[in-house]
C-alpha positions, 0 to 999 in steps of 0.5 A, spaced: 161 336 634 154 340 636 153 342 643 147 338 646 146 342 652 139 343 655 136 347 660 132 343 666 125 345 662 127 343 656 129 336 659 122 335 661 119 337 655 124 332 651 123 327 656 115 327 654 116 328 647 121 322 647 116 318 651 110 319 646 114 321 639 111 322 634 106 326 637 101 331 634 103 338 637 096 339 640 097 332 644 104 335 646 100 341 649 095 337 652 101 333 656 105 339 658 099 342 661 097 336 665 104 334 667 108 341 667 102 346 668 105 350 662 100 354 657 100 353 650 105 359 648 110 356 653 110 349 650 111 352 643 117 356 645 120 351 649 119 346 643 122 352 638 128 352 642 129 344 642 128 345 634 133 350 634 138 345 638 137 340 632 134 335 637 126 335 635 122 337 629 115 340 628 113 339 621 106 338 619 103 339 626 107 333 628 113 333 633 118 328 631 125 326 634 131 328 630 135 324 635 133 318 640 134 319 647 140 314 647 143 318 641 142 325 645 145 322 652 151 319 648 153 325 645 152 329 652 157 324 655 162 324 649 162 332 650 163 331 658 169 326 657 172 331 652 171 337 656 173 334 663 178 329 661 181 331 654 177 326 651 180 320 655 175 315 656 181 311 661 182 318 665 174 318 666 173 311 668 179 312 673 176 318 676 169 315 676 172 308 679 177 312 684 172 312 690 167 307 688 168 299 687 165 296 680 161 290 681 163 284 678 157 285 673 159 292 671 166 289 670 164 284 665 159 289 662 165 293 661 170 287 658 164 285 653 164 293 651 171 293 650 171 286 646 165 288 642 169 295 640 176 292 639 175 290 632 171 296 630 
């Protein structure tokens, strides 16, 4: 499985891209200048890093997401559970809920997810 770790700066750029994708690279430069006070060279350097990590691509001056925001965060979550809890979701949930009670709504949502994935 590919490791998806982003620096804080890469994360900020990724959020801008996900919010606007597909986006022209020139408009991305403008948005980064306004929102992050980045120069054109900084935006392109950071974009190259994200391309190298397989999250986005810049082809024909159009930046597209290779991973959706949800797909990226799902992969990061799975990596964390694998690394910290030996891949055990029950161990993760036990640790997560040890000092925090789940609401009835959260419990129902977890049950729904279990039922939904039980047949898979």
